[in-house]
Backbone bond lengths (Angstrom), bond angles and torsions (degrees), N, CA, C in turn:
res aa  C-N    CA-C-N  psi(-1)  N-CA   C-N-CA  omega(-1)  CA-C   N-CA-C  phi
1 M - - - 1.457 - - 1.532 108.65 -
2 R 1.317 115.88 124.27 1.469 120.89 177.77 1.515 109.16 -91.16
3 V 1.326 115.44 128.32 1.462 121.76 -177.00 1.526 108.68 -128.08
4 L 1.336 115.70 135.76 1.457 121.95 173.56 1.519 108.03 -115.24
5 V 1.338 115.96 126.72 1.464 122.42 173.82 1.520 105.67 -112.50
6 A 1.337 116.28 116.57 1.462 120.91 -171.97 1.522 111.53 -123.22
7 G 1.315 116.05 117.85 1.458 120.93 171.69 1.520 108.30 -85.98
8 I 1.328 116.43 129.33 1.464 119.94 178.30 1.520 109.09 -129.92
9 G 1.323 115.66 151.49 1.453 120.57 178.96 1.515 111.33 140.65
10 N 1.310 114.29 171.39 1.457 122.08 -175.89 1.529 109.14 -111.36
11 I 1.332 116.61 111.06 1.467 120.65 -177.42 1.526 113.11 -65.75
12 F 1.334 117.34 -12.57 1.462 121.38 179.27 1.520 112.51 -91.02
13 L 1.337 116.64 4.50 1.465 121.31 179.13 1.526 110.73 -122.38
14 G 1.317 116.12 53.77 1.458 121.96 174.06 1.521 113.03 54.83
15 D 1.323 115.76 -119.65 1.464 121.66 -174.18 1.524 113.67 -67.60
16 D 1.318 117.57 -10.43 1.460 119.67 176.53 1.529 110.50 -66.99
17 G 1.316 117.78 -13.05 1.456 122.42 176.03 1.517 113.94 -82.99
18 F 1.323 117.70 8.51 1.467 122.85 -178.31 1.530 112.10 -54.00
19 G 1.326 117.83 -49.23 1.464 121.18 -177.94 1.518 112.38 -59.35
20 S 1.312 116.20 -40.35 1.464 120.84 178.51 1.521 111.33 -63.33
21 E 1.314 116.52 -42.30 1.471 120.50 -178.64 1.526 111.41 -66.84
22 V 1.331 117.40 -39.49 1.461 120.38 178.66 1.526 109.82 -63.89
23 I 1.321 117.39 -45.00 1.470 121.08 179.86 1.528 110.34 -59.17
24 K 1.337 117.92 -41.25 1.476 121.71 -179.85 1.520 111.48 -60.67
25 R 1.328 117.05 -31.82 1.468 120.46 -174.78 1.526 114.18 -92.82
26 L 1.322 117.71 -3.77 1.463 119.15 179.06 1.528 110.02 -69.50
27 P 1.340 116.20 133.05 1.473 118.40 175.59 1.527 109.16 -75.89
28 G 1.323 116.96 -177.74 1.460 121.31 178.30 1.521 111.34 -54.33
29 L 1.307 116.23 139.28 1.458 122.30 -178.49 1.521 109.18 -115.77
30 P 1.338 117.21 158.77 1.470 119.84 178.31 1.523 111.42 -56.43
31 G 1.326 116.65 157.04 1.458 122.64 -176.72 1.511 115.05 -60.29
32 S 1.337 117.51 -24.46 1.467 120.48 -179.61 1.528 112.03 -83.19
33 V 1.338 116.38 1.37 1.461 121.50 -177.13 1.522 109.42 -111.25
34 Q 1.323 115.81 123.66 1.465 121.57 174.96 1.521 107.04 -103.00
35 A 1.322 117.18 125.08 1.460 121.78 176.71 1.516 108.36 -120.63
36 A 1.333 116.25 134.02 1.461 119.91 -178.49 1.517 110.36 -152.00
37 D 1.322 114.64 149.27 1.459 122.16 173.35 1.524 106.68 -94.36
38 Y 1.325 116.25 106.19 1.462 120.83 -178.97 1.521 111.83 -86.84
39 G 1.331 117.25 -13.47 1.453 120.07 179.61 1.510 110.96 51.80
40 I 1.323 116.18 -120.90 1.462 121.02 179.79 1.530 111.51 -104.30
41 S 1.319 116.63 15.04 1.463 121.25 -176.98 1.525 111.68 -90.09
42 G 1.320 115.54 72.66 1.456 120.77 178.96 1.515 112.69 -61.19
43 M 1.321 117.57 -31.93 1.459 120.21 -179.91 1.528 110.96 -66.86
44 H 1.326 117.03 -41.75 1.468 121.17 176.70 1.529 109.42 -61.56
45 L 1.324 117.22 -43.00 1.464 121.38 176.77 1.523 110.28 -60.46
46 A 1.316 117.26 -42.29 1.470 121.01 -179.86 1.525 110.92 -59.82
47 Y 1.333 116.93 -45.50 1.461 119.85 179.37 1.522 111.25 -62.33
48 D 1.328 117.12 -42.79 1.457 119.33 179.63 1.530 111.41 -67.72
49 L 1.318 117.46 -39.77 1.466 120.02 177.99 1.526 111.73 -63.77
50 A 1.326 117.01 -29.74 1.463 120.58 -179.72 1.527 111.86 -62.40
51 E 1.331 117.06 -20.17 1.465 120.72 177.70 1.526 111.69 -71.17
52 G 1.320 117.96 -20.50 1.461 121.91 -179.20 1.520 112.01 82.01
53 Y 1.315 116.10 132.53 1.461 122.81 179.57 1.515 109.13 -136.99
54 D 1.331 115.78 151.14 1.462 120.41 175.16 1.518 110.46 -72.66
55 T 1.334 116.03 -36.34 1.466 121.96 177.73 1.522 108.70 -140.37
56 V 1.325 115.91 135.68 1.461 122.50 174.43 1.521 107.07 -121.76
57 I 1.331 116.47 127.70 1.465 122.51 177.62 1.521 107.00 -118.13
58 L 1.322 116.14 112.06 1.463 122.30 177.71 1.517 108.49 -98.27
59 I 1.315 116.94 136.11 1.466 121.87 -179.89 1.518 107.38 -118.94
60 D 1.342 115.56 125.22 1.462 118.77 -173.01 1.522 110.27 -158.85
61 A 1.329 115.68 161.10 1.467 120.27 166.53 1.525 105.85 -69.34
62 A 1.327 116.82 134.76 1.464 120.30 -174.92 1.523 110.06 -137.07
63 P 1.320 117.28 92.76 1.464 119.69 179.21 1.529 110.84 -68.50
64 R 1.329 115.38 114.18 1.460 121.66 -179.04 1.528 112.11 -128.19
65 G 1.335 117.08 4.20 1.458 120.25 179.45 1.515 114.61 90.93
66 D 1.347 117.46 9.41 1.463 122.03 178.17 1.528 110.06 -86.94
67 Q 1.321 115.93 179.43 1.462 120.99 174.31 1.529 109.05 -67.46
68 P 1.331 118.93 139.66 1.470 120.05 176.61 1.524 110.71 -53.13
69 G 1.330 115.17 135.90 1.457 121.37 -178.46 1.521 113.91 94.85
70 T 1.324 117.89 -7.05 1.469 120.92 178.65 1.528 109.02 -71.86
71 V 1.320 116.00 125.79 1.461 121.54 179.48 1.522 108.49 -100.49
72 T 1.337 116.12 132.15 1.456 121.76 178.67 1.523 109.37 -129.66
73 V 1.322 115.19 156.76 1.456 121.91 173.72 1.517 106.90 -122.28
74 V 1.327 116.07 125.82 1.457 122.04 -179.98 1.517 107.60 -123.64
75 E 1.328 115.84 129.05 1.460 119.78 173.89 1.515 107.32 -86.70
76 V 1.320 116.85 113.46 1.464 122.38 -172.91 1.514 111.76 -61.17
77 S 1.313 118.16 -36.97 1.468 120.34 -178.21 1.518 111.96 -64.63
78 Q 1.323 117.95 -16.90 1.455 121.77 -179.48 1.525 112.21 -100.87
79 V 1.320 116.84 11.48 1.454 120.96 -175.12 1.517 108.88 -121.54
80 D 1.349 116.74 142.30 1.455 119.98 173.99 1.521 109.09 -60.03
81 P 1.350 118.19 149.68 1.466 119.83 -179.74 1.528 113.53 -57.46
82 Q 1.312 119.31 -36.00 1.465 120.06 -178.05 1.526 112.15 -62.96
83 P 1.371 119.80 -53.27 1.467 117.72 177.25 1.524 112.59 -63.85
84 A 1.322 117.89 -35.93 1.470 119.52 179.22 1.521 109.57 -63.03
85 A 1.331 116.84 -37.95 1.460 120.15 179.11 1.524 110.27 -63.31
86 G 1.330 117.89 -31.24 1.455 121.30 178.15 1.512 112.58 -68.58
87 L 1.337 116.85 -23.47 1.457 120.29 178.79 1.516 111.81 -77.45
88 L 1.327 116.57 -28.52 1.455 121.10 -170.78 1.506 109.40 -130.50
89 D 1.330 116.94 106.94 1.454 117.06 177.70 1.520 111.62 -158.00
90 A 1.319 115.54 166.17 1.464 123.96 171.31 1.516 114.84 61.38
91 H 1.317 118.36 39.14 1.465 120.93 177.05 1.522 109.10 -127.21
92 G 1.304 117.20 72.42 1.455 119.54 -179.03 1.514 109.39 71.58
93 M 1.348 117.33 -128.89 1.455 120.46 171.75 1.515 105.35 -72.15
94 Q 1.299 117.26 109.03 1.451 122.47 -168.17 1.529 112.77 -52.51
95 P 1.356 117.17 127.67 1.457 119.80 179.16 1.527 114.04 -56.83
96 D 1.343 118.25 -31.06 1.464 118.01 178.40 1.519 110.77 -65.39
97 V 1.330 117.52 -34.19 1.465 121.21 175.84 1.521 109.33 -69.33
98 V 1.335 116.47 -44.21 1.460 121.27 178.19 1.527 109.92 -57.64
99 L 1.325 115.93 -46.55 1.468 119.59 -178.36 1.518 111.21 -65.95
100 G 1.309 116.91 -36.17 1.456 120.11 177.00 1.513 111.88 -63.18
101 L 1.328 116.15 -36.82 1.461 120.77 -179.80 1.524 112.41 -77.93
102 L 1.330 116.73 -37.39 1.455 120.76 -171.31 1.516 114.46 -115.78
103 G 1.331 117.52 -4.78 1.451 120.87 -174.87 1.508 114.32 -55.63
104 S 1.325 118.03 -32.38 1.453 120.57 -178.57 1.528 111.90 -67.90
105 R 1.318 117.48 -16.00 1.463 121.18 179.02 1.523 111.55 -88.47
106 Q 1.310 116.32 -4.04 1.451 120.45 -176.60 1.522 110.15 -101.59
107 G 1.316 115.37 159.81 1.447 121.25 171.06 1.521 107.72 -86.62
108 R 1.300 115.98 -122.05 1.465 122.08 179.46 1.523 109.69 -73.10
109 M 1.331 116.32 136.08 1.459 120.89 -180.00 1.523 108.90 -128.34
110 L 1.339 115.52 124.87 1.459 121.99 -176.61 1.514 110.42 -125.80
111 V 1.324 115.70 149.09 1.461 121.84 171.97 1.524 107.20 -118.12
112 V 1.329 116.10 121.34 1.459 121.66 170.30 1.519 104.12 -97.22
113 G 1.325 115.31 107.18 1.455 120.37 -174.89 1.507 112.27 -114.18
114 C 1.309 115.73 156.25 1.456 121.94 176.57 1.525 108.48 -130.13
115 E 1.309 115.27 131.67 1.468 120.88 177.61 1.528 108.81 -65.84
116 P 1.331 117.46 119.23 1.470 119.49 -179.77 1.525 111.59 -79.74
117 A 1.331 115.69 153.58 1.463 121.11 170.97 1.524 109.08 -92.18
118 T 1.347 115.89 -34.15 1.462 120.66 -179.34 1.527 110.15 -153.25
119 V 1.306 115.16 141.77 1.466 120.69 171.88 1.530 108.73 -126.34
120 D 1.329 114.93 33.34 1.456 121.67 176.10 1.523 108.98 -77.95
121 Y 1.342 116.13 164.35 1.453 120.75 177.84 1.517 109.96 -58.06
122 G 1.307 115.42 134.79 1.455 122.02 178.40 1.516 109.90 143.25
123 M 1.317 115.56 149.20 1.461 120.38 -179.27 1.514 109.74 -96.49
124 G 1.304 115.78 150.36 1.453 122.35 177.75 1.509 111.50 101.94
125 L 1.324 114.01 145.98 1.453 120.98 -179.74 1.527 110.63 -85.89
126 S 1.324 115.56 148.90 1.460 120.35 173.50 1.528 108.59 -65.94
127 E 1.309 116.51 163.60 1.466 120.91 -177.82 1.534 112.92 -57.32
128 P 1.357 120.18 -48.23 1.475 117.78 -178.54 1.529 113.33 -66.68
129 V 1.316 117.63 -33.03 1.466 120.10 179.99 1.529 110.07 -75.18
130 A 1.315 117.66 -40.15 1.467 120.47 176.23 1.526 110.18 -60.45
131 A 1.333 117.16 -38.85 1.461 121.23 179.31 1.530 111.90 -67.78
132 A 1.325 118.38 -20.54 1.467 122.60 -178.28 1.523 113.08 -88.13
133 V 1.318 118.19 -9.74 1.469 121.02 -175.52 1.521 111.49 -61.28
134 D 1.340 118.30 -46.03 1.472 120.00 -178.80 1.524 111.31 -62.55
135 E 1.324 117.80 -39.03 1.467 120.92 176.55 1.532 109.97 -61.56
136 A 1.317 116.85 -43.23 1.469 120.69 179.75 1.528 110.64 -64.33
137 V 1.323 117.84 -39.39 1.464 121.05 177.25 1.527 109.22 -59.80
138 R 1.337 118.00 -45.83 1.475 121.25 178.75 1.524 110.92 -60.36
139 I 1.320 116.20 -43.42 1.468 120.53 -179.79 1.526 110.26 -63.27
140 V 1.324 117.38 -45.96 1.464 120.82 179.56 1.524 110.21 -60.95
141 L 1.329 118.07 -44.39 1.467 120.91 179.09 1.522 111.30 -61.23
142 D 1.338 117.30 -40.54 1.471 120.62 177.04 1.526 110.97 -63.91
143 L 1.337 117.17 -41.93 1.463 120.98 179.24 1.528 111.10 -65.72
144 V 1.330 117.11 -39.29 1.463 120.88 177.17 1.525 109.91 -63.98
145 K 1.318 116.27 -46.68 1.474 120.43 179.67 1.524 110.30 -58.36
146 E 1.314 116.69 -44.66 1.465 121.55 178.13 1.530 110.77 -61.88
147 A 1.329 117.25 -42.68 1.464 121.19 -177.36 1.522 112.28 -68.99
148 V 1.314 116.76 -38.39 1.463 120.89 -176.72 1.524 110.79 -76.39
149 H 1.308 117.39 -28.56 1.459 121.66 -177.65 1.525 112.72 -109.74
150 V 1.307 117.06 41.57 1.462 120.74 -179.99 1.530 107.77 -66.91
151 P 1.366 117.69 124.95 1.464 119.71 178.81 1.524 111.52 -57.80
152 G 1.332 116.06 140.93 1.460 120.67 178.59 1.516 113.61 91.88
153 H 1.320 117.73 -8.25 1.460 121.70 178.11 1.515 109.10 -111.66
154 T 1.311 116.68 144.31 1.448 120.21 174.97 1.514 108.48 -111.68
155 R 1.316 116.14 155.77 1.455 120.94 -179.33 1.492 111.27 -101.89
């Protein structure tokens, strides 16, 4: 099973750097899992997505109206394009556009999002978002484990 774990966001906009921080803290992953910090490089993400993956896990700040630091997991294939587009935007070539173009080549697609406290200019995560990074790492590791060990598939 091929899995892509992609951190996206702008480290110069406070909590928008959430995806980058989670990727930095991930321990070694199985060989079938590619993990990368795409930052604001939507074009690089588009090229990698064009290769096709069984599971794609995107990690990003995701304003959904929750308390800052709240981590959520959304399966993109189960969401209307409009709300999904609200989860992923403003990172170079917008990931929602990339997913619209290439999503049919992917298997399961998930967003591990964190409610930001601020996306103003400045580096570093706010206290509630920084406190949520370890939880997001655990969630991503669980999702990777589930994806790599899907019953009925052999490696």
